[in-house]
C-alpha positions in Angstrom: 0.0 0.0 0.0 2.8 2.4 0.9 4.7 1.6 -2.3 1.5 2.3 -4.4 1.1 5.6 -2.6 4.7 6.6 -3.4 4.3 5.6 -7.0 1.1 7.7 -7.2 2.9 10.7 -5.7 5.9 10.4 -8.1 3.6 10.0 -11.0 1.8 13.2 -10.1 5.0 15.1 -9.7 6.2 13.8 -13.0 3.0 14.9 -14.7 3.3 18.3 -13.1 6.9 18.7 -14.2 6.0 17.5 -17.7 3.2 20.1 -18.0 5.5 22.9 -17.1 8.5 22.0 -19.1 6.6 21.7 -22.3 7.3 24.4 -24.9 5.1 27.5 -24.5 3.5 29.2 -27.5 1.4 32.4 -27.7 -2.1 32.1 -29.2 -4.9 34.4 -30.1 -8.3 34.2 -32.0 -10.0 35.7 -35.0 -11.6 39.1 -34.3 -13.7 41.5 -36.3 -12.3 45.0 -36.8 -11.1 47.6 -39.2 -8.2 47.0 -41.6 -6.2 49.6 -43.4 -3.7 48.8 -46.2 -1.1 51.5 -46.5 2.6 52.2 -47.2 4.7 54.3 -44.8 7.1 57.1 -45.0 8.8 59.7 -42.7 8.1 63.5 -42.9 8.8 66.9 -41.4 6.5 69.8 -40.6 7.6 72.5 -43.0 6.5 75.9 -44.5 5.1 75.7 -47.9 7.9 77.9 -49.1 11.0 79.4 -47.5 12.4 82.7 -48.8 16.2 83.0 -48.6 17.2 86.7 -48.2 20.1 87.2 -50.6 22.3 90.2 -51.3 22.0 91.8 -54.8 25.5 93.2 -54.7 28.7 92.7 -52.7 29.1 95.0 -49.7 29.3 95.3 -46.0 26.4 94.8 -43.6 26.0 98.1 -41.9 22.7 97.4 -40.1 20.7 94.3 -39.1 17.1 95.2 -38.2 15.7 91.8 -37.1 16.8 88.7 -35.2 16.0 85.0 -35.3 12.3 84.4 -34.5 11.2 88.0 -35.4 7.8 88.3 -37.1 8.0 90.5 -40.2 5.5 91.9 -42.7 6.0 91.9 -46.4 8.2 94.8 -47.5 9.6 95.4 -44.0 13.4 96.2 -43.9 15.5 93.4 -42.6 19.1 94.5 -43.1 21.1 97.2 -45.0 24.2 96.3 -47.1 26.4 99.3 -48.1 28.6 99.5 -51.1 30.2 103.0 -51.8 30.6 102.4 -55.5 26.8 102.0 -55.9 26.3 105.4 -54.2 28.9 106.9 -56.6 27.2 105.4 -59.6 23.9 106.9 -58.5 25.4 110.4 -58.1 27.1 110.1 -61.5 23.9 109.0 -63.1 22.0 112.0 -61.6 24.7 114.4 -62.9 24.6 112.9 -66.4 20.8 113.0 -66.4 20.9 116.7 -65.5 23.3 117.3 -68.4 21.2 115.4 -70.9 18.1 117.2 -69.8 19.8 120.6 -70.4 21.2 119.5 -73.8 17.7 118.2 -74.9 15.8 121.3 -73.8 14.7 124.0 -76.3 17.3 126.8 -76.2 20.1 124.5 -75.1 23.6 125.4 -76.5 23.5 122.3 -78.7 20.3 123.5 -80.5 21.1 127.3 -80.2 23.9 126.8 -82.8 21.5 125.5 -85.4 18.9 128.2 -84.5 21.5 130.9 -85.1 22.5 129.5 -88.4 18.9 129.2 -89.4 18.2 132.8 -88.5 21.2 134.1 -90.4 20.4 132.1 -93.5 16.7 133.2 -93.5 17.7 136.9 -93.3 20.1 136.4 -96.2 17.3 134.5 -98.0 15.0 137.6 -97.6 17.7 139.8 -99.1 18.2 137.4 -102.0 14.4 137.3 -102.6 14.3 141.1 -102.7 17.2 141.0 -105.2 15.2 138.6 -107.4 12.3 141.1 -107.3 14.4 144.0 -108.4 16.0 142.1 -111.2 12.6 140.9 -112.4 11.3 144.6 -112.5 14.4 145.6 -114.4 13.9 142.8 -116.9 10.3 143.7 -117.3 11.3 147.3 -118.0 14.1 146.2 -120.4 16.5 147.9 -118.0 18.3 144.7 -116.9 19.4 141.3 -118.3 18.0 137.8 -117.7 21.5 136.7 -116.6 21.3 138.9 -113.5 17.8 137.5 -112.8 19.0 133.9 -113.1 21.9 134.5 -110.9 19.6 136.0 -108.2 17.2 133.0 -108.5 20.1 130.5 -108.1 21.2 132.3 -105.0 17.6 132.0 -103.5 17.6 128.3 -104.4 21.0 127.8 -102.8 19.9 129.5 -99.5 16.6 127.5 -99.4 18.7 124.2 -99.7 21.1 125.3 -97.0 18.2 126.2 -94.6 16.5 122.8 -95.3 19.9 121.1 -94.5 20.3 123.0 -91.3 16.7 122.2 -90.2 17.4 118.5 -90.9 20.6 118.6 -88.9 18.8 120.3 -86.0 16.0 117.7 -86.0 18.6 114.9 -86.1 20.5 116.5 -83.3 17.4 116.9 -81.2 16.5 113.2 -81.7 20.0 112.3 -80.6 19.7 114.4 -77.4 16.3 112.8 -76.7 17.9 109.4 -77.0 20.7 110.4 -74.7 18.2 111.7 -72.3 16.2 108.4 -72.3 19.5 106.4 -71.8 20.5 108.7 -68.9 17.0 108.2 -67.3 17.4 104.4 -67.7 20.9 104.5 -66.2 19.6 106.5 -63.2 16.8 104.1 -62.7 19.1 101.1 -62.6 21.6 103.0 -60.3 18.7 103.9 -58.0 17.4 100.3 -58.0 20.9 99.0 -57.1 21.1 101.5 -54.1 17.5 100.6 -53.0 18.4 96.9 -53.1 21.0 97.6 -50.4 18.1 97.6 -48.1 16.9 93.9 -47.9 13.2 93.6 -47.3 10.9 90.7 -46.4 9.3 89.2 -49.5 6.3 88.0 -47.6 4.7 87.9 -44.1 6.5 85.4 -41.9 9.1 84.7 -39.3 12.9 84.9 -39.5 14.0 81.2 -39.3 17.7 81.5 -38.5 20.1 84.0 -37.0 21.1 86.7 -39.5 24.7 87.2 -40.6 26.4 89.6 -38.2 26.6 93.4 -38.7 30.0 94.4 -40.2 30.4 91.3 -42.2 31.6 91.7 -45.8 29.3 89.7 -48.1 29.4 88.5 -51.7 26.8 88.8 -54.4 23.8 86.5 -53.9 24.9 85.5 -50.4 22.1 84.3 -48.1 21.9 86.4 -44.9 18.8 84.8 -43.4 15.6 82.9 -44.3 12.0 84.0 -43.9 8.9 81.8 -44.0 5.2 81.8 -43.1 5.0 79.4 -40.1 1.3 79.9 -39.2 0.2 76.4 -38.2 -2.8 76.4 -40.5 -0.4 77.1 -43.5 2.3 74.5 -42.6 2.4 71.2 -44.5 3.8 67.8 -43.6 6.5 67.2 -46.2 7.1 63.5 -46.6 10.1 61.7 -48.1 8.5 58.8 -50.1 10.7 56.0 -51.5 10.8 55.8 -55.3 9.2 52.3 -55.2 6.1 53.8 -53.4 5.7 57.1 -55.2 3.7 55.6 -58.1 1.0 54.8 -55.5 0.6 58.4 -54.4 -2.3 60.4 -55.8 -3.7 63.8 -55.3 -6.2 64.1 -52.4 -5.1 60.7 -51.0 -5.8 60.2 -47.3 -2.8 60.2 -45.1 -2.5 59.4 -41.4 0.3 61.3 -39.5 1.9 60.4 -36.2 4.2 63.1 -34.8 6.8 62.3 -32.2 6.1 65.6 -30.5 2.4 64.6 -30.0 2.6 61.1 -28.6 -0.6 59.2 -28.7 -2.3 61.6 -31.2 -3.1 60.7 -34.8 -3.6 63.5 -37.4 -5.2 63.1 -40.8 -4.6 64.9 -44.0 -4.6 64.8 -47.8 -1.9 64.9 -50.4 -1.8 68.4 -52.0 1.3 68.3 -54.0 3.6 65.7 -55.6 7.1 67.0 -56.5 8.3 65.6 -59.8 12.0 65.2 -59.2 13.6 62.8 -56.7 16.3 63.8 -54.2 19.4 62.5 -56.1 21.2 61.4 -52.9 18.3 59.8 -51.0 16.3 58.6 -54.0 13.1 59.8 -52.4 10.3 62.1 -53.6 8.9 65.0 -51.7 5.1 64.9 -51.1 3.2 67.7 -49.3 0.3 66.8 -47.1 -2.2 69.4 -45.7 -3.4 68.4 -42.3 -7.1 68.6 -41.7 -6.9 70.0 -38.1 -3.4 71.4 -37.5 -2.6 71.9 -33.8 -1.7 75.5 -32.8 1.5 74.2 -31.3 2.8 72.9 -34.7 6.4 74.2 -35.4 8.6 73.7 -38.5 11.0 70.9 -38.0 8.7 68.5 -36.1 9.1 65.0 -37.5 6.9 62.0 -37.6 5.7 59.0 -39.5 3.0 58.9 -42.2 0.7 56.1 -43.5 -0.5 56.7 -47.1 -3.9 54.9 -47.2 -4.4 52.6 -50.1 -7.4 50.7 -49.0 -9.8 50.9 -46.0 -12.2 48.2 -44.7 -14.3 49.2 -41.7 -15.2 45.8 -40.3 -13.8 42.5 -41.4 -12.4 39.3 -39.8 -8.8 39.8 -39.0 -5.8 38.1 -37.5 -2.3 39.4 -36.7 -0.1 39.3 -39.9 2.7 37.7 -37.9 0.5 34.6 -37.6 1.1 33.8 -41.3 4.4 32.0 -41.3 5.8 30.9 -44.7 2.3 30.9 -46.2 1.0 28.7 -43.4 -1.2 29.3 -40.4 -0.6 27.2 -37.2 -3.4 26.3 -34.9 -3.4 25.0 -31.3 -5.7 22.0 -31.0 -5.9 19.4 -28.3 -2.7 20.6 -26.8 -0.7 20.3 -30.0 0.2 22.4 -33.0 -1.2 21.7 -36.4 -0.7 23.6 -39.6 -3.1 24.7 -42.3 -1.9 26.1 -45.7 -2.9 29.7 -45.9 -4.1 28.9 -49.4 -6.3 27.2 -50.4 -7.3 25.9 -46.9 -7.8 29.5 -45.6 -8.9 32.4 -47.8 -6.9 35.5 -47.2 -8.0 39.0 -48.2 -6.3 42.3 -47.8 -3.0 42.2 -45.9 -1.5 45.1 -43.9 1.6 45.3 -41.8 0.0 44.5 -38.5 -3.2 42.6 -39.5 -4.6 40.4 -42.3 -8.2 39.9 -43.5 -9.5 36.3 -43.2 -12.4 35.7 -45.7 -12.9 32.1 -44.9 -11.4 28.9 -43.4 -11.1 30.0 -39.7 -13.7 30.4 -37.0 -13.9 32.4 -33.8 -13.1 29.3 -31.8 -9.8 28.5 -33.5 -6.7 29.3 -31.5 -4.1 30.8 -33.8 -0.4 30.4 -33.0 1.6 33.7 -33.0 4.9 32.2 -31.9 7.5 31.2 -34.4 6.9 27.5 -35.2 9.7 25.1 -36.1 9.2 21.8 -37.8 10.1 20.0 -34.5 7.1 21.4 -32.7 4.5 20.1 -35.1 2.4 17.4 -33.5 4.1 17.8 -30.1 2.4 18.7 -26.9 2.8 22.4 -26.0 1.5 24.9 -23.5 -0.5 27.9 -24.8 -0.6 31.4 -23.5 -3.6 33.4 -24.8 -3.2 37.0 -25.9 -6.2 39.4 -26.1 -7.1 39.4 -29.9 -7.6 43.2 -29.8 -4.1 43.6 -28.4 -2.7 41.1 -30.9 -4.0 43.0 -34.0 -3.1 46.4 -32.6 -6.6 47.6 -31.8 -5.7 48.2 -28.2 -2.4 48.6 -26.4 -1.4 46.2 -23.7 -1.5 47.8 -20.3 1.9 47.9 -18.6 2.2 46.9 -15.0 2.8 49.8 -12.6 6.4 50.3 -11.6 5.7 53.2 -9.2 7.6 52.3 -5.9 7.3 55.8 -4.4 6.3 55.6 -0.8 
């Protein structure tokens, strides 16, 4: 009797040990829920456009009127770059314009010369015409010869030709002075523009994004002193970097879900508003702008996050964790052992996403689906199963962490 009791105890202990040394697998069940098929990218909150403030001429920064973070209005002065040669060019252009205006004016010395010659020749012409009249009377009275009359007429014709030539020369010279005046006005306009451009102004309403170049610095032509952009949260975009293998799946107005690292636990939605045509040559990614539907007032340029470009959305279907499909097989826990079913044709699979996969047929709500990696040696062997909440397994809910607060 005592020996039988000892055998029974040892048998029970052996069974208990056997139960707890068996391999452990994680299992879950089919659940109904939403499924989204998407591809993913990273992105950065950015202004639609940044305006680099560049110098139009080489010079020295004599005054900086703003600092990093300053809000500016369109046309507001930002800095002044001085170049003495531009001031000299402006003064010279003004002096030359004054000279050209005086030369082109009526009564100027240039035209007065022609006017004096015209006056003298017209007076001589009047004398010659009177001479013709006297010779004509003498010929009519047979008191003079036709030779004298012809000579007087030739003199009149000669003077008329000279007067016409002088008038043409005067008109030509006047046109020339008008052209010189117009050129001088254009030169002054350019010189004035160059001087005006020494004052750098904001091209649009916005904020100075970086610290401007210091006062007293000598700068070159087209050098960037600062950047200005409109960073109003409602006008910022999420600029994504999409891999070239995914860009063909992007379309205008496509729904995008955005998760920002600065807003943990919050999910933003938006739509594609612009697809840039050329890839970044170094990263081989394409820039995509997404306008967020409800931008947070705390949005700032430079915030980063992850984006899901929605390709397909199913509101309520049967789903299992995608990790449960192992080498095109699904493993089930039945009668304490692992069995396998080919995912096709034994089980009909629908849309597949990263975290969950649609099951159209072949599984029921009572099936226990193995999530753990299954090796060939485990098939048909007795194992222990640990159940995981199906909603947690497919990512519909987060697993609650045990409290680690030890503060007393």
